[in-house]
Steps between C-alpha positions, in 0.01 A plus 500: 500500500235631259473353150639808327815495712540128434484561125755783520741318730485149354831411334653179372741392773790263438667471844311369804572470872539126553472538878140618487213253530145558385240351731260236365220749563671762284557251220139384504369856513712594199377203297141562604533849354634342179196278458275804507652600165246520219479238225282485193170324573636455855678181387777555756753331275812611688696250709766609749782251555678605821852359477631434851735202464856637504637242259216574259574872530862433403385307195254773400775759547724303266220502241460878543840638406624447855293789637576505872166644611332168428683355800537813710146643502254388765250373242560359154183443301451357153184666371339256263163462335273211412430530127190284537348660810210610277404135449543366853162514670442865402179509704729529806595852402142626526352275767419797728353720226127546446357215296418722203859623476639152554285349226614769258872510581598137551414388143677808362832389652531187286355679196772764529808280549426164333736427206677837544848408621647846444224666699549247780869589516433873471252475787754310709764769452255780573400333825862436601591863436210639700569261789870589500423870527255430783771304682761771451277781622368295791857412597596868493197587711611238755851644521668258260662532162481282194637421160348336195730273300453391140865407448478124540466182297126428520536139389763430765300667776183325386677166539635595843156590637318214325284745306194325351499486121195727477661775709744776409751704702461875466778621727690446821440750780709555811390684814703602802683765700736699283870495583590761243296772332422487132696722266335824395224467246642441155279758333128531441366566152309826456134490597391605152689212340323230696154652556304514174170683457239288321721346231854489367588750231492369147843439354 
């Protein structure tokens, strides 16, 4: 499937075929696509917690308004981010770059994020969102469907997955074979309402 078709056909699916099994190769390929997602300064701050244990899935489902897809989909992933990735051996992120670029960029990472907690969190959420979209489109391209979930208790899920204190959960994402189609699209806003030329009009 080409990327344009994947964008057009991707929908948030709630019901999954529990009889289908993804192969380990498919799972790894999907996650390898995810880690190609861009991040600011290449800090690669996303972390993908693949929840396989059935008892843990039940507990996560209970913390997520009892949404059945958490247990029924082939993959359930908590997409998290390390808020302090910028300060954890940042030279790793540019080790293969030319020396001149490396010497310029690595110091800039700490200069940009040090003592800026809101920016660290903003960066985490940006990275999670981009990675989630990569996962959803890659899944569609591989013949699977997906759904992003923000309806859950983040503190409860954080405890269940032993989330480190310097990490944050952005969303849960499920991937699998659909059992039921999505409803029709709810309604797109007009192009001219969401695409602005140059600047917003003064009010």
